[in-house]
All heavy atoms as an XYZ file, in Angstrom:
951
protein
N      35.836     78.571     48.780
C      36.687     77.447     49.093
C      35.829     76.214     49.309
O      34.665     76.308     49.663
C      37.510     77.767     50.342
C      38.496     76.719     50.721
S      39.690     76.444     49.408
C      40.791     75.361     50.216
N      36.443     75.064     49.146
C      35.723     73.819     49.292
C      35.706     73.305     50.711
O      36.231     73.907     51.637
N      35.111     72.156     50.857
C      34.988     71.476     52.147
C      36.086     70.415     52.251
O      36.256     69.580     51.355
C      33.613     70.815     52.220
C      33.428     69.873     53.375
C      32.117     69.116     53.216
C      32.141     67.872     54.077
N      31.087     66.944     53.742
N      36.830     70.422     53.342
C      37.868     69.411     53.554
C      37.232     68.071     53.888
O      36.249     68.001     54.621
C      38.808     69.848     54.674
N      37.814     67.020     53.338
C      37.389     65.658     53.630
C      38.539     64.966     54.343
O      39.692     65.043     53.901
C      37.019     64.913     52.335
C      35.826     65.603     51.678
C      36.733     63.441     52.599
C      35.511     65.121     50.293
N      38.231     64.312     55.456
C      39.266     63.631     56.226
C      38.715     62.340     56.803
O      37.573     62.279     57.227
C      39.761     64.510     57.375
C      40.793     63.822     58.223
N      42.104     63.724     57.843
C      40.688     63.154     59.383
C      42.767     63.035     58.754
N      41.927     62.675     59.707
N      39.548     61.307     56.789
C      39.223     60.042     57.426
C      40.464     59.512     58.140
O      41.585     59.703     57.661
C      38.721     58.991     56.412
O      38.484     57.757     57.111
C      39.691     58.765     55.280
N      40.257     58.859     59.248
C      41.358     58.204     59.956
C      41.741     56.881     59.301
O      42.701     56.245     59.717
C      40.990     57.979     61.424
C      40.885     59.280     62.177
O      41.577     60.251     61.872
N      40.009     59.315     63.159
N      40.991     56.463     58.279
C      41.258     55.206     57.583
C      42.229     55.388     56.423
O      42.449     54.459     55.642
C      39.960     54.571     57.105
C      39.019     54.272     58.226
N      39.256     53.269     59.159
C      37.866     54.862     58.605
C      38.273     53.256     60.045
N      37.413     54.213     59.723
N      42.777     56.582     56.288
C      43.844     56.884     55.331
C      44.869     57.714     56.093
O      44.530     58.350     57.102
C      43.297     57.655     54.127
N      46.125     57.712     55.646
C      47.143     58.448     56.394
C      46.896     59.952     56.377
O      46.325     60.486     55.430
C      48.447     58.100     55.678
C      48.064     57.547     54.367
C      46.669     57.036     54.476
N      47.324     60.605     57.450
C      47.255     62.057     57.498
C      48.185     62.645     56.449
O      49.165     62.021     56.042
C      47.645     62.567     58.885
C      46.588     62.260     59.914
O      45.395     62.311     59.636
N      47.025     61.927     61.120
N      47.894     63.855     56.040
C      48.742     64.554     55.075
C      50.139     64.730     55.650
O      50.313     64.919     56.856
C      48.122     65.907     54.733
N      51.136     64.660     54.780
C      52.525     64.829     55.205
C      52.938     66.292     55.239
O      54.068     66.604     55.591
C      53.458     64.057     54.263
C      53.240     62.551     54.194
C      54.157     61.928     53.152
C      53.463     61.916     55.551
N      52.060     67.169     54.843
C      52.367     68.595     54.800
C      51.108     69.413     54.986
O      50.070     68.887     55.397
N      51.176     70.690     54.653
C      50.020     71.570     54.840
C      48.997     71.446     53.702
O      48.882     72.324     52.848
C      50.652     72.957     54.889
C      51.875     72.837     54.042
C      52.368     71.427     54.236
N      48.307     70.316     53.668
C      47.253     70.104     52.687
C      46.242     69.115     53.257
O      46.519     68.434     54.239
C      47.802     69.609     51.341
C      48.659     68.362     51.424
C      48.094     67.102     51.336
C      50.029     68.452     51.582
C      48.869     65.955     51.413
C      50.821     67.313     51.651
C      50.235     66.066     51.562
O      51.002     64.944     51.640
N      45.093     69.038     52.651
C      44.024     68.144     53.087
C      44.113     66.818     52.349
O      44.651     66.750     51.242
C      42.663     68.779     52.801
O      42.530     69.991     53.497
N      43.547     65.778     52.939
C      43.453     64.504     52.219
C      42.668     64.713     50.924
O      43.014     64.155     49.888
C      42.762     63.449     53.064
C      43.601     62.915     54.200
C      42.819     61.941     55.065
O      41.593     62.036     55.189
N      43.527     61.010     55.684
N      41.612     65.499     51.017
C      40.789     65.799     49.844
C      39.999     67.078     50.108
O      39.759     67.442     51.254
C      39.835     64.648     49.541
N      39.600     67.702     49.018
C      38.761     68.903     49.074
C      37.580     68.694     48.132
O      37.767     68.294     46.973
C      39.537     70.169     48.631
C      40.621     70.531     49.633
C      38.602     71.342     48.398
C      40.107     71.094     50.948
N      36.389     68.945     48.637
C      35.200     68.899     47.790
C      34.838     70.323     47.427
O      34.713     71.189     48.301
C      34.036     68.233     48.502
C      32.826     68.088     47.608
C      31.808     67.100     48.152
O      31.854     66.711     49.313
N      30.898     66.690     47.302
N      34.679     70.570     46.139
C      34.286     71.876     45.626
C      33.191     71.641     44.589
O      33.456     71.076     43.524
C      35.478     72.603     45.004
N      31.982     72.017     44.927
C      30.855     71.760     44.035
C      30.683     70.267     43.822
O      30.648     69.493     44.775
N      30.614     69.853     42.568
C      30.412     68.449     42.224
C      31.717     67.665     42.104
O      31.712     66.508     41.687
C      29.653     68.340     40.894
C      28.229     68.860     40.994
O      27.655     68.827     42.104
O      27.688     69.295     39.956
N      32.842     68.289     42.462
C      34.138     67.639     42.317
C      34.829     67.435     43.654
O      34.701     68.255     44.561
C      35.058     68.455     41.401
C      34.654     68.404     39.963
C      33.800     69.354     39.444
C      35.117     67.392     39.133
C      33.416     69.307     38.115
C      34.736     67.336     37.811
C      33.888     68.296     37.295
N      35.569     66.356     43.753
C      36.442     66.084     44.890
C      37.841     65.919     44.323
O      38.044     65.178     43.351
C      36.027     64.802     45.640
C      34.595     64.928     46.164
C      37.005     64.502     46.773
C      34.000     63.620     46.644
N      38.779     66.618     44.928
C      40.174     66.553     44.521
C      40.940     65.853     45.638
O      41.071     66.398     46.732
C      40.721     67.963     44.272
C      39.925     68.692     43.210
C      38.805     69.447     43.544
C      40.276     68.592     41.871
C      38.058     70.099     42.571
C      39.537     69.241     40.888
C      38.424     69.993     41.252
O      37.690     70.629     40.281
N      41.398     64.630     45.360
C      42.097     63.843     46.368
C      43.594     64.072     46.218
O      44.158     63.885     45.136
C      41.765     62.348     46.255
C      40.257     62.116     46.429
C      42.554     61.544     47.293
C      39.820     60.673     46.268
N      44.224     64.461     47.308
C      45.666     64.687     47.307
C      46.404     63.377     47.076
O      45.874     62.291     47.314
C      46.103     65.283     48.643
O      45.557     66.570     48.815
N      47.648     63.503     46.671
C      48.480     62.338     46.414
C      48.555     61.411     47.615
O      48.780     61.854     48.741
N      48.350     60.139     47.358
C      48.421     59.112     48.393
C      49.599     58.201     48.098
O      49.784     57.767     46.958
C      47.135     58.278     48.417
C      45.916     59.048     48.856
C      46.028     59.468     50.309
O      46.246     58.641     51.188
N      45.894     60.752     50.555
N      50.402     57.924     49.127
C      51.471     56.950     49.010
C      51.098     55.746     49.870
O      50.093     55.791     50.594
C      52.851     57.540     49.374
C      52.883     58.057     50.809
C      53.234     58.642     48.397
C      54.249     58.555     51.268
N      51.887     54.697     49.800
C      51.526     53.428     50.443
C      51.780     53.371     51.931
O      52.343     52.400     52.425
N      51.330     54.379     52.659
C      51.440     54.387     54.118
C      50.222     53.692     54.709
O      49.086     54.032     54.379
C      51.538     55.816     54.678
C      52.835     56.474     54.229
C      51.431     55.816     56.203
C      52.964     57.929     54.637
N      50.476     52.744     55.569
C      49.405     52.080     56.303
C      48.957     53.027     57.417
O      49.762     53.383     58.278
C      49.925     50.766     56.883
C      48.863     49.997     57.619
O      48.036     50.558     58.323
N      48.917     48.690     57.472
N      47.694     53.461     57.429
C      47.256     54.435     58.439
C      47.267     53.881     59.862
O      47.324     54.654     60.818
C      45.847     54.811     57.999
C      45.385     53.680     57.156
C      46.615     53.113     56.509
N      47.226     52.561     60.010
C      47.240     51.967     61.349
C      48.637     51.965     61.963
O      48.786     52.139     63.168
C      46.676     50.543     61.304
C      45.197     50.512     60.967
C      44.655     49.095     60.910
O      45.310     48.169     61.413
O      43.560     48.921     60.350
N      49.648     51.764     61.120
C      51.017     51.685     61.641
C      51.813     52.960     61.400
O      52.829     53.181     62.052
C      51.777     50.520     60.978
O      51.944     50.806     59.581
C      51.049     49.201     61.175
N      51.393     53.755     60.438
C      52.137     54.952     60.063
C      53.370     54.654     59.233
O      54.132     55.551     58.893
N      53.572     53.382     58.882
C      54.743     52.971     58.109
C      54.378     52.753     56.647
O      53.245     52.382     56.321
C      55.320     51.679     58.687
N      55.355     52.974     55.797
C      55.149     52.710     54.378
C      55.315     51.212     54.127
O      56.174     50.570     54.736
C      56.099     53.552     53.501
C      55.653     53.488     52.056
C      57.539     53.132     53.657
C      55.998     54.702     51.259
N      54.449     50.672     53.304
C      54.506     49.251     52.978
C      55.758     48.953     52.146
O      56.305     49.828     51.492
C      53.253     48.828     52.205
C      51.966     48.968     52.989
C      51.819     47.958     54.121
O      52.610     46.994     54.192
O      50.917     48.130     54.955
N      56.188     47.711     52.157
C      57.369     47.279     51.408
C      56.971     46.781     50.020
O      55.999     46.049     49.883
C      58.090     46.154     52.155
C      58.712     46.588     53.465
C      59.896     47.513     53.280
O      60.642     47.360     52.289
O      60.061     48.410     54.138
N      57.704     47.187     49.007
C      57.520     46.670     47.659
C      56.391     47.331     46.901
O      55.441     47.865     47.475
N      56.492     47.288     45.590
C      55.523     47.975     44.734
C      54.129     47.374     44.844
O      53.133     48.104     44.824
C      56.002     48.036     43.261
C      55.117     48.971     42.440
C      56.083     46.650     42.649
C      55.128     50.413     42.887
N      54.006     46.048     44.979
C      52.678     45.443     45.072
C      51.943     45.913     46.321
O      50.796     46.368     46.243
C      52.754     43.912     45.067
C      53.262     43.325     43.774
C      54.779     43.108     43.777
O      55.459     43.482     44.768
O      55.286     42.572     42.785
N      52.591     45.797     47.470
C      51.950     46.201     48.724
C      51.691     47.698     48.756
O      50.648     48.140     49.239
C      52.789     45.773     49.919
C      52.763     44.281     50.173
C      53.568     43.925     51.400
C      53.529     42.431     51.660
N      54.333     42.055     52.819
N      52.626     48.484     48.234
C      52.416     49.929     48.217
C      51.236     50.301     47.325
O      50.408     51.137     47.698
C      53.678     50.662     47.749
C      54.750     50.744     48.808
C      55.909     51.624     48.399
O      55.754     52.553     47.614
N      57.079     51.329     48.953
N      51.138     49.675     46.157
C      50.027     49.992     45.250
C      48.690     49.612     45.878
O      47.723     50.388     45.832
C      50.214     49.282     43.895
O      51.475     49.674     43.336
C      49.092     49.636     42.926
N      48.622     48.437     46.496
C      47.384     48.025     47.161
C      47.034     48.970     48.310
O      45.857     49.305     48.513
C      47.505     46.589     47.662
C      47.495     45.571     46.543
C      47.718     44.161     47.049
C      47.752     43.182     45.883
N      48.044     41.813     46.317
N      48.035     49.439     49.047
C      47.768     50.365     50.151
C      47.312     51.715     49.626
O      46.412     52.336     50.186
C      49.003     50.530     51.046
C      48.731     51.349     52.298
C      47.728     50.679     53.222
O      47.947     49.574     53.676
N      46.616     51.352     53.510
N      47.906     52.179     48.534
C      47.453     53.432     47.917
C      45.983     53.311     47.532
O      45.173     54.207     47.808
C      48.311     53.793     46.686
C      47.656     54.878     45.853
C      49.706     54.226     47.111
N      45.620     52.196     46.899
C      44.229     52.008     46.490
C      43.309     51.941     47.706
O      42.206     52.492     47.688
C      44.087     50.769     45.604
C      44.851     50.843     44.283
S      44.455     52.267     43.235
C      42.851     51.783     42.604
N      43.753     51.293     48.786
C      42.956     51.238     50.021
C      42.796     52.642     50.613
O      41.710     52.997     51.089
C      43.600     50.304     51.035
N      43.858     53.429     50.595
C      43.780     54.802     51.110
C      42.806     55.637     50.285
O      41.979     56.374     50.831
C      45.165     55.457     51.113
C      46.136     54.798     52.066
O      45.754     54.028     52.946
N      47.419     55.079     51.876
N      42.902     55.512     48.960
C      41.974     56.240     48.095
C      40.537     55.800     48.349
O      39.626     56.637     48.435
C      42.346     56.031     46.625
C      43.639     56.693     46.156
C      44.042     56.150     44.796
C      43.493     58.212     46.120
N      40.323     54.501     48.481
C      38.969     53.985     48.740
C      38.418     54.538     50.049
O      37.246     54.905     50.134
C      38.975     52.459     48.768
C      37.598     51.877     48.972
C      37.598     50.363     48.904
C      36.169     49.892     49.120
N      36.022     48.471     48.874
N      39.252     54.618     51.087
C      38.801     55.151     52.379
C      38.371     56.608     52.256
O      37.352     57.018     52.824
C      39.905     55.005     53.421
N      39.127     57.379     51.503
C      38.771     58.795     51.307
C      37.492     58.901     50.482
O      36.597     59.693     50.797
C      39.936     59.561     50.661
C      41.127     59.611     51.633
C      39.508     60.971     50.256
C      42.435     60.065     51.008
N      37.386     58.097     49.435
C      36.158     58.094     48.632
C      34.950     57.709     49.472
O      33.890     58.348     49.373
C      36.304     57.118     47.453
C      37.230     57.558     46.326
C      37.574     56.379     45.437
C      36.590     58.691     45.530
N      35.085     56.706     50.312
C      33.983     56.279     51.181
C      33.565     57.410     52.106
O      32.364     57.661     52.290
C      34.388     55.030     51.984
O      34.681     53.982     51.052
C      33.291     54.587     52.930
N      34.527     58.104     52.681
C      34.226     59.242     53.561
C      33.454     60.325     52.819
O      32.627     61.021     53.401
C      35.531     59.810     54.141
C      35.336     60.920     55.140
C      34.668     60.468     56.436
O      34.740     59.271     56.792
O      34.071     61.337     57.102
N      33.692     60.442     51.519
C      33.022     61.451     50.689
C      31.752     60.918     50.026
O      31.197     61.574     49.139
C      33.995     61.952     49.626
N      31.286     59.736     50.444
C      30.106     59.098     49.841
C      30.267     58.908     48.334
O      29.341     59.155     47.552
C      28.833     59.890     50.153
C      28.484     59.874     51.621
O      28.689     58.831     52.264
O      28.022     60.916     52.135
N      31.446     58.468     47.928
C      31.740     58.198     46.524
C      32.479     56.863     46.446
O      32.740     56.232     47.467
C      32.590     59.329     45.937
N      32.782     56.433     45.225
C      33.587     55.227     45.046
C      34.403     55.359     43.773
O      34.358     56.385     43.095
C      32.744     53.951     45.075
C      31.683     53.900     43.997
O      31.927     54.390     42.867
O      30.605     53.351     44.262
N      35.146     54.301     43.420
C      36.019     54.377     42.260
C      35.252     54.668     40.968
O      35.818     55.231     40.035
C      36.837     53.096     42.118
C      37.959     52.990     43.119
C      37.988     51.950     44.030
C      38.977     53.918     43.142
C      39.018     51.845     44.954
C      40.012     53.832     44.066
C      40.032     52.794     44.971
N      33.978     54.312     40.894
C      33.179     54.596     39.696
C      33.002     56.090     39.477
O      32.714     56.519     38.357
C      31.818     53.910     39.793
N      33.189     56.902     40.520
C      33.054     58.354     40.406
C      34.347     59.044     39.970
O      34.342     60.232     39.659
C      32.625     58.969     41.738
C      31.284     58.486     42.208
O      31.207     57.661     43.119
N      30.212     58.969     41.599
N      35.469     58.323     39.960
C      36.745     58.938     39.600
C      36.774     59.182     38.092
O      36.508     58.282     37.296
C      37.936     58.058     40.028
C      39.253     58.683     39.568
C      37.950     57.854     41.536
N      37.109     60.423     37.711
C      37.211     60.762     36.293
C      38.659     60.879     35.834
O      38.939     60.805     34.638
C      36.430     62.046     35.941
C      34.933     61.834     36.126
C      36.910     63.240     36.730
N      39.601     61.046     36.776
C      41.008     61.197     36.390
C      41.909     60.752     37.525
O      41.719     61.143     38.670
C      41.313     62.663     36.057
C      42.779     62.993     35.793
C      43.204     62.567     34.413
C      44.627     62.767     34.011
N      45.484     63.689     34.518
N      42.863     59.888     37.216
C      43.943     59.513     38.122
C      45.248     60.040     37.550
O      45.440     60.030     36.329
C      44.101     57.983     38.216
C      43.137     57.291     39.122
C      42.110     56.531     38.595
C      43.265     57.367     40.497
C      41.227     55.852     39.427
C      42.387     56.693     41.337
C      41.367     55.941     40.796
N      46.136     60.444     38.413
C      47.522     60.664     38.030
C      48.357     59.742     38.899
O      48.183     59.712     40.122
C      47.952     62.129     38.218
O      47.052     62.979     37.501
C      49.365     62.346     37.700
N      49.208     58.970     38.263
C      50.058     58.008     38.953
C      51.510     58.437     38.761
O      51.948     58.688     37.633
C      49.859     56.580     38.399
C      48.393     56.150     38.518
C      50.788     55.599     39.101
C      48.092     54.812     37.873
N      52.212     58.519     39.863
C      53.640     58.851     39.838
C      54.386     57.599     40.286
O      54.082     57.054     41.348
C      53.939     60.009     40.791
C      53.072     61.216     40.529
C      51.850     61.364     41.180
C      53.455     62.186     39.615
C      51.039     62.461     40.932
C      52.649     63.291     39.363
C      51.433     63.415     40.019
O      50.624     64.497     39.777
N      55.336     57.136     39.497
C      56.120     55.961     39.852
C      57.599     56.328     39.891
O      58.071     57.137     39.093
C      55.890     54.781     38.879
C      54.484     54.212     39.036
C      56.147     55.174     37.440
N      58.307     55.719     40.831
C      59.745     55.957     40.944
C      60.503     55.222     39.843
O      61.625     55.598     39.511
C      60.245     55.537     42.320
N      59.885     54.182     39.275
C      60.496     53.445     38.172
C      59.416     52.995     37.207
O      58.444     52.337     37.613
C      61.256     52.226     38.689
O      61.708     51.438     37.597
N      59.583     53.328     35.943
C      58.619     52.905     34.936
C      58.631     51.374     34.789
O      57.686     50.790     34.254
C      58.868     53.620     33.582
C      57.591     53.645     32.731
C      60.041     53.030     32.854
C      56.484     54.489     33.281
N      59.646     50.713     35.324
C      59.689     49.251     35.331
C      58.537     48.659     36.150
O      58.186     47.494     35.973
C      61.020     48.741     35.881
C      62.201     49.069     34.977
O      61.981     49.324     33.760
O      63.339     49.090     35.481
N      57.950     49.459     37.044
C      56.815     49.007     37.863
C      55.468     49.185     37.159
O      54.428     48.827     37.710
C      56.789     49.773     39.193
C      57.955     49.412     40.095
O      58.463     48.276     40.002
O      58.354     50.276     40.898
N      55.480     49.720     35.946
C      54.256     50.067     35.222
C      53.304     48.881     35.087
O      52.109     48.998     35.374
C      54.628     50.621     33.839
C      53.484     51.159     33.046
C      52.922     52.389     33.350
C      52.967     50.448     31.974
C      51.863     52.904     32.596
C      51.914     50.947     31.228
C      51.360     52.182     31.536
N      53.789     47.721     34.667
C      52.914     46.558     34.457
C      52.304     46.091     35.776
O      51.104     45.782     35.841
C      53.678     45.426     33.788
N      53.094     46.049     36.830
C      52.593     45.622     38.139
C      51.523     46.587     38.633
O      50.463     46.156     39.106
C      53.750     45.548     39.154
O      54.722     44.626     38.657
C      53.267     45.123     40.524
N      51.787     47.869     38.534
C      50.819     48.885     38.962
C      49.530     48.745     38.160
O      48.432     48.770     38.716
C      51.412     50.303     38.834
C      50.338     51.367     39.012
C      52.550     50.495     39.829
N      49.639     48.582     36.840
C      48.452     48.448     35.991
C      47.586     47.261     36.402
O      46.360     47.366     36.436
C      48.853     48.281     34.525
C      49.024     49.586     33.815
O      48.545     50.623     34.256
N      49.739     49.548     32.712
N      48.220     46.136     36.685
C      47.467     44.940     37.061
C      46.674     45.175     38.348
O      45.482     44.854     38.423
C      48.421     43.759     37.229
C      47.708     42.460     37.532
C      48.665     41.295     37.635
O      49.711     41.292     36.966
O      48.354     40.374     38.417
N      47.321     45.735     39.347
C      46.649     45.975     40.634
C      45.607     47.073     40.490
O      44.465     46.920     40.921
C      47.685     46.312     41.718
C      48.593     45.100     41.956
C      47.001     46.753     43.010
C      49.843     45.399     42.736
N      45.981     48.179     39.881
C      45.080     49.314     39.652
C      43.811     48.851     38.928
O      42.693     49.148     39.344
C      45.853     50.351     38.836
C      45.067     51.430     38.152
C      44.779     52.620     38.800
C      44.675     51.287     36.818
C      44.094     53.634     38.151
C      43.990     52.291     36.167
C      43.705     53.465     36.834
O      43.023     54.463     36.195
N      43.992     48.081     37.865
C      42.861     47.615     37.076
C      41.909     46.718     37.844
O      40.707     46.685     37.558
N      42.414     46.012     38.850
C      41.555     45.116     39.626
C      40.566     45.869     40.515
O      39.592     45.284     40.984
C      42.413     44.161     40.466
O      43.032     44.839     41.538
N      40.777     47.157     40.730
C      39.892     47.971     41.560
C      38.841     48.722     40.738
O      37.940     49.333     41.307
C      40.695     49.008     42.351
C      41.473     48.431     43.499
C      42.691     47.792     43.298
C      40.989     48.506     44.799
C      43.398     47.261     44.354
C      41.697     47.980     45.865
C      42.902     47.359     45.627
O      43.610     46.827     46.676
N      38.965     48.695     39.410
C      38.144     49.547     38.552
C      37.299     48.743     37.585
O      37.577     47.581     37.307
C      39.055     50.493     37.758
C      39.976     51.362     38.597
C      40.955     52.095     37.712
C      39.184     52.324     39.441
N      36.273     49.410     37.061
C      35.411     48.841     36.035
C      35.368     49.798     34.859
O      35.611     50.996     35.002
C      33.989     48.648     36.574
O      33.991     47.806     37.701
N      35.009     49.264     33.708
C      34.862     50.118     32.526
C      33.596     50.948     32.640
O      32.630     50.493     33.232
C      34.833     49.258     31.273
C      36.186     48.611     31.003
C      36.241     47.929     29.660
O      35.691     48.481     28.686
O      36.826     46.850     29.589
N      33.565     52.139     32.136
C      34.657     52.806     31.444
C      35.707     53.292     32.447
O      35.365     53.866     33.487
C      33.987     53.992     30.744
C      32.814     54.317     31.603
C      32.370     53.003     32.199
N      36.967     53.014     32.140
C      38.047     53.397     33.033
C      38.233     54.917     33.022
O      38.003     55.566     32.006
C      39.357     52.723     32.623
C      39.289     51.219     32.694
C      39.443     50.447     31.554
C      39.069     50.563     33.900
C      39.385     49.061     31.619
C      39.009     49.186     33.976
C      39.165     48.441     32.826
O      39.096     47.074     32.891
N      38.660     55.476     34.151
C      38.900     56.917     34.199
C      40.073     57.312     33.298
O      40.914     56.474     32.951
C      39.254     57.183     35.661
C      39.154     55.903     36.387
C      38.926     54.812     35.418
N      40.128     58.587     32.959
C      41.311     59.113     32.278
C      42.485     58.975     33.235
O      42.312     58.914     34.456
C      41.082     60.576     31.907
N      43.714     58.923     32.675
C      44.852     58.683     33.543
C      46.130     59.181     32.903
O      46.271     59.178     31.683
C      44.973     57.186     33.795
C      46.062     56.835     34.778
C      46.134     55.364     34.968
N      47.339     54.863     34.321
C      47.652     53.596     34.278
N      46.861     52.685     34.787
N      48.761     53.208     33.701
N      47.055     59.580     33.745
C      48.429     59.864     33.321
C      49.348     59.109     34.264
O      49.058     58.991     35.459
C      48.715     61.357     33.389
N      50.443     58.582     33.731
C      51.473     57.937     34.546
C      52.779     58.649     34.269
O      53.170     58.806     33.112
C      51.603     56.441     34.221
O      50.327     55.814     34.417
C      52.636     55.776     35.109
N      53.441     59.063     35.334
C      54.652     59.858     35.212
C      55.755     59.222     36.049
O      55.540     58.931     37.234
C      54.393     61.306     35.707
C      53.236     61.919     34.923
C      55.655     62.154     35.623
C      52.634     63.139     35.573
N      56.917     59.011     35.458
C      58.074     58.533     36.206
C      58.759     59.749     36.830
O      59.011     60.744     36.157
C      59.046     57.796     35.295
C      60.237     57.220     36.035
C      61.194     56.481     35.120
O      61.394     56.910     33.963
O      61.740     55.462     35.569
N      59.019     59.655     38.130
C      59.640     60.761     38.864
C      60.944     60.301     39.505
O      61.164     59.113     39.700
C      58.675     61.327     39.938
C      57.433     61.919     39.297
C      58.289     60.257     40.947
N      61.784     61.250     39.864
C      63.083     60.888     40.432
C      63.009     60.544     41.910
O      63.937     59.954     42.455
C      64.087     62.020     40.219
O      63.663     63.185     40.894
N      61.939     60.890     42.572
C      61.797     60.556     43.982
C      60.408     60.868     44.484
O      59.703     61.705     43.924
N      60.001     60.164     45.538
C      58.708     60.366     46.179
C      58.925     60.435     47.686
O      59.934     59.930     48.197
C      57.752     59.218     45.830
C      57.284     59.175     44.372
C      56.639     57.839     44.049
C      56.324     60.315     44.095
N      57.985     61.012     48.435
C      58.146     61.119     49.889
C      58.340     59.758     50.562
O      57.758     58.754     50.136
C      56.830     61.753     50.348
C      56.265     62.410     49.137
C      56.737     61.603     47.965
N      59.138     59.749     51.600
C      59.357     58.572     52.457
C      59.884     57.355     51.695
O      59.695     56.218     52.106
C      58.091     58.207     53.218
C      57.658     59.278     54.216
C      56.536     58.755     55.080
C      56.271     59.673     56.234
N      57.062     59.399     57.412
N      60.513     57.591     50.537
C      61.036     56.476     49.756
C      59.971     55.675     49.038
O      60.222     54.547     48.601
N      58.772     56.222     48.892
C      57.676     55.527     48.210
C      58.055     55.225     46.767
O      58.846     55.941     46.143
C      56.404     56.363     48.256
N      57.458     54.175     46.231
C      57.662     53.815     44.830
C      56.490     54.233     43.960
O      56.583     54.191     42.732
C      57.894     52.311     44.721
C      59.218     51.917     45.402
C      59.474     50.459     45.380
N      59.611     49.960     44.009
C      59.877     48.688     43.728
N      60.046     47.820     44.707
N      59.975     48.294     42.482
N      55.367     54.630     44.602
C      54.173     55.045     43.865
C      53.417     56.088     44.668
O      53.382     56.041     45.902
C      53.253     53.839     43.542
C      52.031     54.288     42.725
C      52.861     53.093     44.809
C      51.194     53.150     42.178
N      52.816     57.034     43.959
C      51.883     58.010     44.537
C      50.768     58.203     43.522
O      51.018     58.206     42.318
C      52.587     59.342     44.809
C      51.684     60.385     45.418
C      52.416     61.661     45.831
O      53.646     61.729     45.726
O      51.713     62.606     46.259
N      49.548     58.346     44.028
C      48.406     58.573     43.139
C      47.528     59.680     43.692
O      47.323     59.776     44.900
C      47.551     57.306     43.009
C      48.231     56.173     42.291
S      47.235     54.664     42.247
C      45.859     55.180     41.240
N      47.000     60.507     42.785
C      45.954     61.450     43.163
C      44.772     61.236     42.227
O      44.877     60.496     41.244
C      46.453     62.901     43.170
C      46.928     63.401     41.820
O      46.326     63.071     40.784
O      47.907     64.159     41.798
N      43.648     61.846     42.559
C      42.433     61.598     41.781
C      41.527     62.815     41.758
O      41.515     63.615     42.708
C      41.666     60.405     42.364
N      40.768     62.898     40.688
C      39.682     63.878     40.564
C      38.391     63.082     40.441
O      38.290     62.150     39.632
C      39.871     64.801     39.346
C      41.183     65.578     39.468
C      38.667     65.746     39.206
C      41.546     66.360     38.235
N      37.415     63.447     41.246
C      36.179     62.695     41.370
C      35.003     63.609     41.023
O      34.955     64.758     41.465
C      36.023     62.179     42.830
C      34.764     61.369     42.994
C      37.263     61.397     43.244
N      34.062     63.095     40.251
C      32.843     63.826     39.909
C      31.668     63.149     40.599
O      31.461     61.937     40.444
C      32.641     63.826     38.403
C      31.448     64.620     37.937
C      31.405     65.993     38.092
C      30.373     63.994     37.326
C      30.319     66.745     37.647
C      29.283     64.726     36.871
C      29.270     66.089     37.042
O      28.189     66.825     36.607
N      30.911     63.915     41.406
C      29.874     63.299     42.231
C      28.451     63.553     41.773
O      27.526     62.935     42.293
C      29.998     63.786     43.690
O      29.888     65.216     43.719
C      31.331     63.352     44.280
N      28.223     64.445     40.826
C      26.851     64.710     40.372
C      26.363     63.551     39.513
O      27.132     62.888     38.834
C      26.781     66.010     39.576
N      25.091     63.294     39.591
C      24.525     62.185     38.790
C      23.957     62.679     37.504
O      23.294     63.487     37.251
C      23.464     61.438     39.597
C      24.121     60.682     40.746
O      25.248     60.216     40.602
N      23.430     60.558     41.852
């Protein structure tokens, strides 16, 4: 089994899972929604939620001594594909080329009424 990664700078898991698990050279980050870890509340609107998701992911990556350059795969779940362009603009502002592999999936619902959730796979070996 891997090593659990946890930071107070990202929201606690909403269920029986870890924020992230490190196994060998990989870190698997659980789905993050736009919950502000300081208030425990979900941010309003797709822009604020997307920025909070990215901040939560960054906090977990920092705790694992990694950064967005180490991410090899993102999966993005959106409640409405109409938010795709907005999410892309914000998401892209956090990343550099070569961009990680990615999938975007429209879903019928997300926890706590979220409009976006993202998970990531991170490779840490040099």
